N, C-alpha and C positions, 0 to 999 in steps of 0.2 A: 767523762769523755763526751764531747758534744756529738750529736748525731746530725750529720748533713745528709738528710734523706728527703725523698719526695714521697709523700703518702699516696697510695692508690686505694681507692675504695673497692672492697670485696664484700658485697652485701652490706651489712652494718659493721663488719670488722674492717680494720685498716691494716694494710700491709705496707711496710716501709722497707726500702732497699738502701743500705748504706753504700755510697759510691766507693769509699776507700776499700771496703772488704768485699762488696758485691753480695753480702748476705742479706737475706730477708728476715724481717721480724714482724710479728703481728701484735697489734695492740687492740684493746677493747675486747668485748665478748661477742662471739657469734650469736646472732639473733635471727630467729625465723618465726613466722606467725605473728600473733598479736603480742606486742611488746609493752603495752601499758601506756603508750603515748597517744595523745589525742590532739587534734587540731583545736587551737584556741577559738577559731571562728565558729565552732559548733555549739558554743555555750555563751550565754549572756553573762557579761561581767557586771557584778555589783559589789563594790569594794566595802560596803557598809552593812549589808544584810546579816552577815555572820556575827559581826560585833554587836549589832542591835539585838539579835536573837540571844546571844550570850548574856547581854545586860539584862534582858527581861527574864532570863532563866535563873540567874543567881538569886539567892535569898536576900532579904532586906539588910541583914547585917553585913553580908559580903558586898552588897551594893554600896552601903554607907562607907565601908573601908576603901573601896575603889574610888568613890567620889572624894573622900578625904585625901587620899594620896594624890589624885589628879589636882585637887584644889591647892595642895601644898606646892606643887610644881608651878601651877599657874600664878600663884601669889609671888613667886620668886622671879617670874619672867620679866626681863628688862624692856621688852618691846611689845606694844599692844598688838602688833600684827601677828606675832607668834600666838598670843592668846586667842585672837579672833580666828585664826586659821585652825587652831586646835578645837575650839568650841564648834566651829562649822563642821568639822569631821564628826564630833560627838553627836551633834544635832542630826546629821544625816543618818546616823545609826539608830537613834531614838530621840524623839523630842525632849523627853525628861533627861536623858543623858546629856543633852546640850544645855539644858537649863541649870542643872544641879551644880556642877563644878564652879561655874563663874559666881553663882550666888554664894557658895561656901567661901570661895576665895575672897570675894568682896567683903563678906562679913568679917573675915579674919583681918583684912587690911584696915577695916574701920575701928578695930578695937584699940 
């Protein structure tokens, strides 16, 4: 049954009144105090720092598997723009991360 109602804000909880019945119903959870949400403007955004930190954290064998998997995908890409954009993102995370996949993919293509 569709609800033709107009929501009304009550704190962080929402109350809706259904016109056909006149009944109110509440949706959401009542919240007071700190709710765990924060303004985005309060922190600097860096889309690549966490990826770079993880790349440097993993051991050499895990790094090699990651590079091999990425290189397999890059070798199958039909458009150089896709490869260039991907490599650019890897390079922003870590310079080695940006160099390794294309080198491995190029080596596989030349065989």
